[in-house]
Structures are given as structure tokens and as C-alpha cells.
MARMIVEX-824094 format. One record per residue (C-alpha): residue number from 1; z, x, y. Coordinates in steps of 0.001 Angstrom, whole numbers, padded with zeros to 6 digits. Each point is the difference from the previous one (the first is absolute). Layout:
<pts>
<pt><n>NUM</n><zz>Z</zz><xx>X</xx><yy>Y</yy></pt>
...
</pts>
This chain:
<pts>
<pt><n>1</n><zz>058794</zz><xx>-052123</xx><yy>066713</yy></pt>
<pt><n>2</n><zz>-001876</zz><xx>002834</xx><yy>-001677</yy></pt>
<pt><n>3</n><zz>-001855</zz><xx>-000484</xx><yy>-003272</yy></pt>
<pt><n>4</n><zz>-000017</zz><xx>002390</xx><yy>-002949</yy></pt>
<pt><n>5</n><zz>-002751</zz><xx>-000578</xx><yy>-002545</yy></pt>
<pt><n>6</n><zz>000733</zz><xx>001158</xx><yy>-003529</yy></pt>
<pt><n>7</n><zz>-002786</zz><xx>-000215</xx><yy>-002558</yy></pt>
<pt><n>8</n><zz>000168</zz><xx>000348</xx><yy>-003759</yy></pt>
<pt><n>9</n><zz>-002647</zz><xx>-000180</xx><yy>-002704</yy></pt>
<pt><n>10</n><zz>-000692</zz><xx>-002362</xx><yy>-002837</yy></pt>
<pt><n>11</n><zz>000509</zz><xx>001477</xx><yy>-003499</yy></pt>
<pt><n>12</n><zz>-002695</zz><xx>002320</xx><yy>-001330</yy></pt>
<pt><n>13</n><zz>-000783</zz><xx>002245</xx><yy>-002961</yy></pt>
<pt><n>14</n><zz>001298</zz><xx>-002584</xx><yy>-002489</yy></pt>
<pt><n>15</n><zz>003491</zz><xx>-000091</xx><yy>001526</yy></pt>
<pt><n>16</n><zz>001575</zz><xx>-003473</xx><yy>000145</yy></pt>
<pt><n>17</n><zz>001713</zz><xx>000738</xx><yy>003325</yy></pt>
<pt><n>18</n><zz>-000457</zz><xx>002292</xx><yy>002970</yy></pt>
<pt><n>19</n><zz>003274</zz><xx>001343</xx><yy>001430</yy></pt>
<pt><n>20</n><zz>-001532</zz><xx>000256</xx><yy>003472</yy></pt>
<pt><n>21</n><zz>-000453</zz><xx>-003758</xx><yy>000220</yy></pt>
<pt><n>22</n><zz>003313</zz><xx>-000790</xx><yy>-001690</yy></pt>
<pt><n>23</n><zz>001815</zz><xx>002168</xx><yy>002560</yy></pt>
<pt><n>24</n><zz>-001785</zz><xx>-001038</xx><yy>003194</yy></pt>
<pt><n>25</n><zz>000061</zz><xx>-003719</xx><yy>-000733</yy></pt>
<pt><n>26</n><zz>003786</zz><xx>000177</xx><yy>-000342</yy></pt>
<pt><n>27</n><zz>000106</zz><xx>001106</xx><yy>003641</yy></pt>
<pt><n>28</n><zz>-002291</zz><xx>-002713</xx><yy>001341</yy></pt>
<pt><n>29</n><zz>001630</zz><xx>-001792</xx><yy>002925</yy></pt>
<pt><n>30</n><zz>002910</zz><xx>002414</xx><yy>000307</yy></pt>
<pt><n>31</n><zz>000993</zz><xx>001298</xx><yy>003409</yy></pt>
<pt><n>32</n><zz>000643</zz><xx>003647</xx><yy>000774</yy></pt>
<pt><n>33</n><zz>001360</zz><xx>000386</xx><yy>003510</yy></pt>
<pt><n>34</n><zz>-002395</zz><xx>-001776</xx><yy>002352</yy></pt>
<pt><n>35</n><zz>-002794</zz><xx>-000154</xx><yy>-002580</yy></pt>
<pt><n>36</n><zz>-001011</zz><xx>-002374</xx><yy>-002757</yy></pt>
<pt><n>37</n><zz>-001627</zz><xx>001139</xx><yy>-003234</yy></pt>
<pt><n>38</n><zz>-003135</zz><xx>-001744</xx><yy>-001236</yy></pt>
<pt><n>39</n><zz>-001110</zz><xx>000816</xx><yy>-003562</yy></pt>
<pt><n>40</n><zz>-003520</zz><xx>-000535</xx><yy>-001303</yy></pt>
<pt><n>41</n><zz>-001768</zz><xx>000848</xx><yy>-003256</yy></pt>
<pt><n>42</n><zz>-003278</zz><xx>001914</xx><yy>-000125</yy></pt>
<pt><n>43</n><zz>-002521</zz><xx>-000015</xx><yy>-002837</yy></pt>
<pt><n>44</n><zz>-000342</zz><xx>003207</xx><yy>-002004</yy></pt>
<pt><n>45</n><zz>-003710</zz><xx>000003</xx><yy>000788</yy></pt>
<pt><n>46</n><zz>-002010</zz><xx>002520</xx><yy>001990</yy></pt>
<pt><n>47</n><zz>-001400</zz><xx>-001521</xx><yy>003173</yy></pt>
<pt><n>48</n><zz>001851</zz><xx>-003301</xx><yy>-000313</yy></pt>
<pt><n>49</n><zz>003338</zz><xx>001737</xx><yy>000523</yy></pt>
<pt><n>50</n><zz>-001126</zz><xx>001447</xx><yy>003322</yy></pt>
<pt><n>51</n><zz>-001532</zz><xx>-003302</xx><yy>001054</yy></pt>
<pt><n>52</n><zz>003332</zz><xx>-001603</xx><yy>-000795</yy></pt>
<pt><n>53</n><zz>002110</zz><xx>002390</xx><yy>002029</yy></pt>
<pt><n>54</n><zz>-002412</zz><xx>-000185</xx><yy>002935</yy></pt>
<pt><n>55</n><zz>000328</zz><xx>-003793</xx><yy>-000018</yy></pt>
<pt><n>56</n><zz>003794</zz><xx>000338</xx><yy>-000006</yy></pt>
<pt><n>57</n><zz>-000143</zz><xx>002312</xx><yy>003018</yy></pt>
<pt><n>58</n><zz>-002010</zz><xx>-002611</xx><yy>001890</yy></pt>
<pt><n>59</n><zz>002170</zz><xx>-002907</xx><yy>-001142</yy></pt>
<pt><n>60</n><zz>003484</zz><xx>001458</xx><yy>000371</yy></pt>
<pt><n>61</n><zz>-000493</zz><xx>002683</xx><yy>002667</yy></pt>
<pt><n>62</n><zz>002862</zz><xx>002021</xx><yy>-001490</yy></pt>
<pt><n>63</n><zz>001860</zz><xx>002794</xx><yy>001750</yy></pt>
<pt><n>64</n><zz>000490</zz><xx>001948</xx><yy>-003249</yy></pt>
<pt><n>65</n><zz>-002016</zz><xx>-000046</xx><yy>-003216</yy></pt>
<pt><n>66</n><zz>001286</zz><xx>001570</xx><yy>-003204</yy></pt>
<pt><n>67</n><zz>-002252</zz><xx>-000368</xx><yy>-003020</yy></pt>
<pt><n>68</n><zz>001751</zz><xx>000509</xx><yy>-003324</yy></pt>
<pt><n>69</n><zz>-001493</zz><xx>000833</xx><yy>-003378</yy></pt>
<pt><n>70</n><zz>000926</zz><xx>000847</xx><yy>-003581</yy></pt>
<pt><n>71</n><zz>-000029</zz><xx>003618</xx><yy>-001116</yy></pt>
<pt><n>72</n><zz>000934</zz><xx>000028</xx><yy>-003664</yy></pt>
<pt><n>73</n><zz>001400</zz><xx>003400</xx><yy>-000937</yy></pt>
<pt><n>74</n><zz>001511</zz><xx>000809</xx><yy>003375</yy></pt>
<pt><n>75</n><zz>003753</zz><xx>000349</xx><yy>000113</yy></pt>
<pt><n>76</n><zz>000694</zz><xx>-000835</xx><yy>003655</yy></pt>
<pt><n>77</n><zz>-001160</zz><xx>-002104</xx><yy>002896</yy></pt>
<pt><n>78</n><zz>-002929</zz><xx>002048</xx><yy>001258</yy></pt>
<pt><n>79</n><zz>-000500</zz><xx>-000221</xx><yy>003750</yy></pt>
<pt><n>80</n><zz>-003685</zz><xx>000809</xx><yy>000392</yy></pt>
<pt><n>81</n><zz>-001112</zz><xx>002443</xx><yy>002677</yy></pt>
<pt><n>82</n><zz>-003802</zz><xx>-000242</xx><yy>-000151</yy></pt>
<pt><n>83</n><zz>-002842</zz><xx>-002336</xx><yy>-001004</yy></pt>
<pt><n>84</n><zz>-003371</zz><xx>001527</xx><yy>-000890</yy></pt>
<pt><n>85</n><zz>-003472</zz><xx>-001465</xx><yy>000445</yy></pt>
<pt><n>86</n><zz>-001055</zz><xx>-000214</xx><yy>-003649</yy></pt>
<pt><n>87</n><zz>000185</zz><xx>-002343</xx><yy>-002959</yy></pt>
<pt><n>88</n><zz>000011</zz><xx>001767</xx><yy>-003378</yy></pt>
<pt><n>89</n><zz>001316</zz><xx>-002449</xx><yy>-002565</yy></pt>
<pt><n>90</n><zz>001328</zz><xx>001186</xx><yy>-003362</yy></pt>
<pt><n>91</n><zz>000089</zz><xx>-003622</xx><yy>-001183</yy></pt>
<pt><n>92</n><zz>-001771</zz><xx>-003178</xx><yy>001068</yy></pt>
<pt><n>93</n><zz>001588</zz><xx>-002304</xx><yy>002546</yy></pt>
<pt><n>94</n><zz>000776</zz><xx>-003638</xx><yy>-000760</yy></pt>
<pt><n>95</n><zz>-003615</zz><xx>-000994</xx><yy>000739</yy></pt>
<pt><n>96</n><zz>-001373</zz><xx>002614</xx><yy>-002381</yy></pt>
<pt><n>97</n><zz>-001181</zz><xx>002415</xx><yy>002700</yy></pt>
<pt><n>98</n><zz>000505</zz><xx>003729</xx><yy>-000482</yy></pt>
<pt><n>99</n><zz>-001375</zz><xx>001871</xx><yy>003030</yy></pt>
<pt><n>100</n><zz>-000288</zz><xx>003754</xx><yy>-000395</yy></pt>
<pt><n>101</n><zz>-000295</zz><xx>002345</xx><yy>002988</yy></pt>
<pt><n>102</n><zz>-000694</zz><xx>-002898</xx><yy>002371</yy></pt>
<pt><n>103</n><zz>000817</zz><xx>000218</xx><yy>003701</yy></pt>
<pt><n>104</n><zz>002297</zz><xx>-002774</xx><yy>001217</yy></pt>
<pt><n>105</n><zz>-001232</zz><xx>-000056</xx><yy>003612</yy></pt>
<pt><n>106</n><zz>-003358</zz><xx>001648</xx><yy>000669</yy></pt>
<pt><n>107</n><zz>000781</zz><xx>000689</xx><yy>003648</yy></pt>
<pt><n>108</n><zz>003690</zz><xx>000724</xx><yy>-000567</yy></pt>
<pt><n>109</n><zz>001799</zz><xx>003345</xx><yy>000093</yy></pt>
<pt><n>110</n><zz>000827</zz><xx>001923</xx><yy>-003164</yy></pt>
<pt><n>111</n><zz>003615</zz><xx>-001120</xx><yy>000164</yy></pt>
<pt><n>112</n><zz>002680</zz><xx>-001820</xx><yy>001942</yy></pt>
<pt><n>113</n><zz>003678</zz><xx>000856</xx><yy>000245</yy></pt>
<pt><n>114</n><zz>002619</zz><xx>-002727</xx><yy>-000307</yy></pt>
<pt><n>115</n><zz>001612</zz><xx>-000950</xx><yy>003288</yy></pt>
<pt><n>116</n><zz>003293</zz><xx>-000925</xx><yy>-001623</yy></pt>
<pt><n>117</n><zz>002951</zz><xx>002368</xx><yy>000487</yy></pt>
<pt><n>118</n><zz>-000436</zz><xx>001332</xx><yy>-003540</yy></pt>
<pt><n>119</n><zz>002618</zz><xx>002747</xx><yy>000182</yy></pt>
<pt><n>120</n><zz>002642</zz><xx>-002277</xx><yy>001529</yy></pt>
<pt><n>121</n><zz>-000702</zz><xx>-002664</xx><yy>-002616</yy></pt>
<pt><n>122</n><zz>000399</zz><xx>002541</xx><yy>-002790</yy></pt>
<pt><n>123</n><zz>003249</zz><xx>001286</xx><yy>001508</yy></pt>
<pt><n>124</n><zz>001464</zz><xx>-003485</xx><yy>000399</yy></pt>
<pt><n>125</n><zz>-001025</zz><xx>-001093</xx><yy>-003473</yy></pt>
<pt><n>126</n><zz>001752</zz><xx>002978</xx><yy>-001528</yy></pt>
<pt><n>127</n><zz>003076</zz><xx>-000660</xx><yy>002131</yy></pt>
<pt><n>128</n><zz>000013</zz><xx>-003556</xx><yy>-001359</yy></pt>
<pt><n>129</n><zz>-000126</zz><xx>001289</xx><yy>-003578</yy></pt>
<pt><n>130</n><zz>-003663</zz><xx>-000849</xx><yy>-000578</yy></pt>
<pt><n>131</n><zz>-002136</zz><xx>002807</xx><yy>-001504</yy></pt>
<pt><n>132</n><zz>-002779</zz><xx>000842</xx><yy>002460</yy></pt>
<pt><n>133</n><zz>-002529</zz><xx>002663</xx><yy>000919</yy></pt>
<pt><n>134</n><zz>-002856</zz><xx>000655</xx><yy>002397</yy></pt>
<pt><n>135</n><zz>-003217</zz><xx>-000186</xx><yy>-002019</yy></pt>
<pt><n>136</n><zz>-003138</zz><xx>001922</xx><yy>000890</yy></pt>
<pt><n>137</n><zz>-002398</zz><xx>-002213</xx><yy>-001990</yy></pt>
<pt><n>138</n><zz>-000403</zz><xx>-003728</xx><yy>-000358</yy></pt>
<pt><n>139</n><zz>-002522</zz><xx>000498</xx><yy>-002811</yy></pt>
<pt><n>140</n><zz>-003596</zz><xx>-001228</xx><yy>000099</yy></pt>
<pt><n>141</n><zz>000374</zz><xx>-003521</xx><yy>-001397</yy></pt>
<pt><n>142</n><zz>000557</zz><xx>-003292</xx><yy>001849</yy></pt>
<pt><n>143</n><zz>003293</zz><xx>001176</xx><yy>001546</yy></pt>
<pt><n>144</n><zz>-001651</zz><xx>002816</xx><yy>001938</yy></pt>
<pt><n>145</n><zz>-002928</zz><xx>-002353</xx><yy>000677</yy></pt>
<pt><n>146</n><zz>002329</zz><xx>-002478</xx><yy>001748</yy></pt>
<pt><n>147</n><zz>001980</zz><xx>002739</xx><yy>001755</yy></pt>
<pt><n>148</n><zz>-003201</zz><xx>001486</xx><yy>001432</yy></pt>
<pt><n>149</n><zz>-001405</zz><xx>-003440</xx><yy>000813</yy></pt>
<pt><n>150</n><zz>003198</zz><xx>-000950</xx><yy>001832</yy></pt>
<pt><n>151</n><zz>000067</zz><xx>003123</xx><yy>002135</yy></pt>
<pt><n>152</n><zz>-003742</zz><xx>-000241</xx><yy>000700</yy></pt>
<pt><n>153</n><zz>000350</zz><xx>-003628</xx><yy>001052</yy></pt>
<pt><n>154</n><zz>002854</zz><xx>000845</xx><yy>002365</yy></pt>
<pt><n>155</n><zz>-002033</zz><xx>002845</xx><yy>001498</yy></pt>
<pt><n>156</n><zz>-003102</zz><xx>-002165</xx><yy>000395</yy></pt>
<pt><n>157</n><zz>002018</zz><xx>-002760</xx><yy>001669</yy></pt>
<pt><n>158</n><zz>001693</zz><xx>002433</xx><yy>002366</yy></pt>
<pt><n>159</n><zz>003392</zz><xx>-001056</xx><yy>-001333</yy></pt>
<pt><n>160</n><zz>001680</zz><xx>003354</xx><yy>000542</yy></pt>
<pt><n>161</n><zz>003311</zz><xx>-001758</xx><yy>000599</yy></pt>
<pt><n>162</n><zz>-000042</zz><xx>-001540</xx><yy>-003492</yy></pt>
<pt><n>163</n><zz>001593</zz><xx>002342</xx><yy>-002508</yy></pt>
<pt><n>164</n><zz>-001417</zz><xx>000095</xx><yy>-003492</yy></pt>
<pt><n>165</n><zz>000330</zz><xx>001782</xx><yy>-003311</yy></pt>
<pt><n>166</n><zz>000425</zz><xx>-000250</xx><yy>-003736</yy></pt>
<pt><n>167</n><zz>002847</zz><xx>000316</xx><yy>-002493</yy></pt>
<pt><n>168</n><zz>-000481</zz><xx>000470</xx><yy>-003738</yy></pt>
<pt><n>169</n><zz>002752</zz><xx>-001226</xx><yy>-002301</yy></pt>
<pt><n>170</n><zz>000742</zz><xx>000668</xx><yy>-003701</yy></pt>
<pt><n>171</n><zz>-000157</zz><xx>-002395</xx><yy>-002915</yy></pt>
<pt><n>172</n><zz>002650</zz><xx>-002631</xx><yy>-000518</yy></pt>
<pt><n>173</n><zz>002236</zz><xx>000600</xx><yy>-003059</yy></pt>
<pt><n>174</n><zz>-001787</zz><xx>-002704</xx><yy>-001999</yy></pt>
<pt><n>175</n><zz>-003290</zz><xx>001794</xx><yy>000607</yy></pt>
<pt><n>176</n><zz>001429</zz><xx>003376</xx><yy>-000928</yy></pt>
<pt><n>177</n><zz>001211</zz><xx>-001506</xx><yy>-003270</yy></pt>
<pt><n>178</n><zz>-003661</zz><xx>-000410</xx><yy>-000935</yy></pt>
<pt><n>179</n><zz>-000778</zz><xx>003583</xx><yy>001068</yy></pt>
<pt><n>180</n><zz>002459</zz><xx>002233</xx><yy>-001877</yy></pt>
<pt><n>181</n><zz>001239</zz><xx>002842</xx><yy>002157</yy></pt>
<pt><n>182</n><zz>-001212</zz><xx>-001516</xx><yy>003273</yy></pt>
<pt><n>183</n><zz>002525</zz><xx>-000067</xx><yy>002862</yy></pt>
<pt><n>184</n><zz>000962</zz><xx>-003217</xx><yy>001761</yy></pt>
<pt><n>185</n><zz>002185</zz><xx>-001454</xx><yy>002726</yy></pt>
<pt><n>186</n><zz>001786</zz><xx>-003346</xx><yy>-000035</yy></pt>
<pt><n>187</n><zz>-001485</zz><xx>-002772</xx><yy>002123</yy></pt>
<pt><n>188</n><zz>003163</zz><xx>-000230</xx><yy>002121</yy></pt>
<pt><n>189</n><zz>-000332</zz><xx>003703</xx><yy>000809</yy></pt>
<pt><n>190</n><zz>-003640</zz><xx>-000418</xx><yy>000988</yy></pt>
<pt><n>191</n><zz>000816</zz><xx>-002963</xx><yy>002223</yy></pt>
<pt><n>192</n><zz>002854</zz><xx>001856</xx><yy>001675</yy></pt>
<pt><n>193</n><zz>-002205</zz><xx>003042</xx><yy>000485</yy></pt>
<pt><n>194</n><zz>-002786</zz><xx>-001933</xx><yy>001684</yy></pt>
<pt><n>195</n><zz>002505</zz><xx>-001655</xx><yy>002304</yy></pt>
<pt><n>196</n><zz>001252</zz><xx>003452</xx><yy>000996</yy></pt>
<pt><n>197</n><zz>-003589</zz><xx>001104</xx><yy>000648</yy></pt>
<pt><n>198</n><zz>-000529</zz><xx>-002980</xx><yy>002283</yy></pt>
<pt><n>199</n><zz>003254</zz><xx>000537</xx><yy>001887</yy></pt>
<pt><n>200</n><zz>-000665</zz><xx>003704</xx><yy>000490</yy></pt>
<pt><n>201</n><zz>-003525</zz><xx>-000635</xx><yy>001260</yy></pt>
<pt><n>202</n><zz>001208</zz><xx>-002558</xx><yy>002514</yy></pt>
<pt><n>203</n><zz>002776</zz><xx>002288</xx><yy>001238</yy></pt>
<pt><n>204</n><zz>-001916</zz><xx>003295</xx><yy>000121</yy></pt>
<pt><n>205</n><zz>-002400</zz><xx>000912</xx><yy>002781</yy></pt>
<pt><n>206</n><zz>-000516</zz><xx>003668</xx><yy>-000823</yy></pt>
<pt><n>207</n><zz>000176</zz><xx>001215</xx><yy>-003582</yy></pt>
<pt><n>208</n><zz>002535</zz><xx>002649</xx><yy>-000978</yy></pt>
<pt><n>209</n><zz>-001186</zz><xx>003531</xx><yy>-000744</yy></pt>
<pt><n>210</n><zz>001233</zz><xx>000743</xx><yy>-003492</yy></pt>
<pt><n>211</n><zz>-001561</zz><xx>001750</xx><yy>-002999</yy></pt>
<pt><n>212</n><zz>-001984</zz><xx>-002418</xx><yy>-002101</yy></pt>
<pt><n>213</n><zz>-002793</zz><xx>002049</xx><yy>-001519</yy></pt>
<pt><n>214</n><zz>-000667</zz><xx>001219</xx><yy>-003502</yy></pt>
<pt><n>215</n><zz>-001316</zz><xx>003265</xx><yy>-001432</yy></pt>
<pt><n>216</n><zz>-002600</zz><xx>-001815</xx><yy>-002120</yy></pt>
</pts>
């Protein structure tokens, strides 16, 4: 049986919940085809988050890894295309660190592309009635930090067969209620969307070639 690792983050920036953890933990232990989903929480802390996901790679030896994070203000599930080799934090992490213009991996490349079928996932999410887009930036906070750390770890381990990537999700409605005007998606929609992302990844060898770019 194949293993799909889903990670979410602990709450940060004074939020009482993090939708990424609420959504992924609801899928823990569920089966999708011939695979089982394992959900784990990561700290919203530079360094420790990468150490955590590296330990999970060694422990679980997953076939697919999808890290999930909160992106307050976004309107859709954002299927991230690229992770960049820099930390540039607008706010401090949960340990009080605020790195600015710091390289994540000194010997690493400038960027890594996700190895998930990002276009097929976006297509299938939309077909399922879940708002979705291909995103060209995962930011420069702990989400991008983990995304880059994941892809770097897979490259360093020679795990080319393990597919990895990152999905940003909007606020939950109860969070948006504290941020007037902010968009949100219901938890059930987020859970359903992540399950679609898992199923599409498991079923898709070669990504579809569809427009997914933006003008700016």
C-alpha cells in the first residue's frame, strides 16, 4: 500500500486555529485507492519545520508528500508551482525568529519546482466545484521554507520517485469573521479539495498541458 503524507501547520500570527491542520487531520487514516493518508502537524518555526518534515520522510517513507499551509486573503486553493531558496519574513515565526534575506540551503539551487501534477489537480478541483488556481509564489515565510526544504530533502536523498509539493488554502469562515472582507472556504470544502488533490496525484503520471499562468 502506498503512503501519502499530508502536513499542516500549528496556528500562527495570533490565530486560534490553522485551517491547514484542521483540514489534513480530518483525512488522517483515510484510504484513497491503494494509498493511505497520514497527517502530521509541523511547527510554524523556521528550521524546526524542515527538521520535522525530514524526520517524517525518514520515518514514513511516503510515496507522495503534500504540505499544506494557510494563506489568509487568498480566495482559492493555491497549487504552488515553485519554492525559492530564501527566507524573508514579514512577521516573526512562533519562536520569535524573523529571518530576512536568508538562504534556506547554502548549497541548494535557487528554486525547485513541485513534482505534483499541478495543472491536473487544479482542473479536477474546479470540476469538483472547489475554487482552485496554479500559484506562482508560495511567499517567503515558513510555508515556502517547508516547501523548499521538502523538495531539497527529496533531491538530496535521490527520491526522484517521491512526488512532492505545496498547497495554500484560505481562511476558515470563523477566521474571516475576525478579518472583515477576507475570503474564506468552509472546512468541508477544504477537506474535499485536499482529497481530490491526493486522488489526482495518485492517478496522474504526466501532468496535463493547460494554461495556468498569470499576467502579474
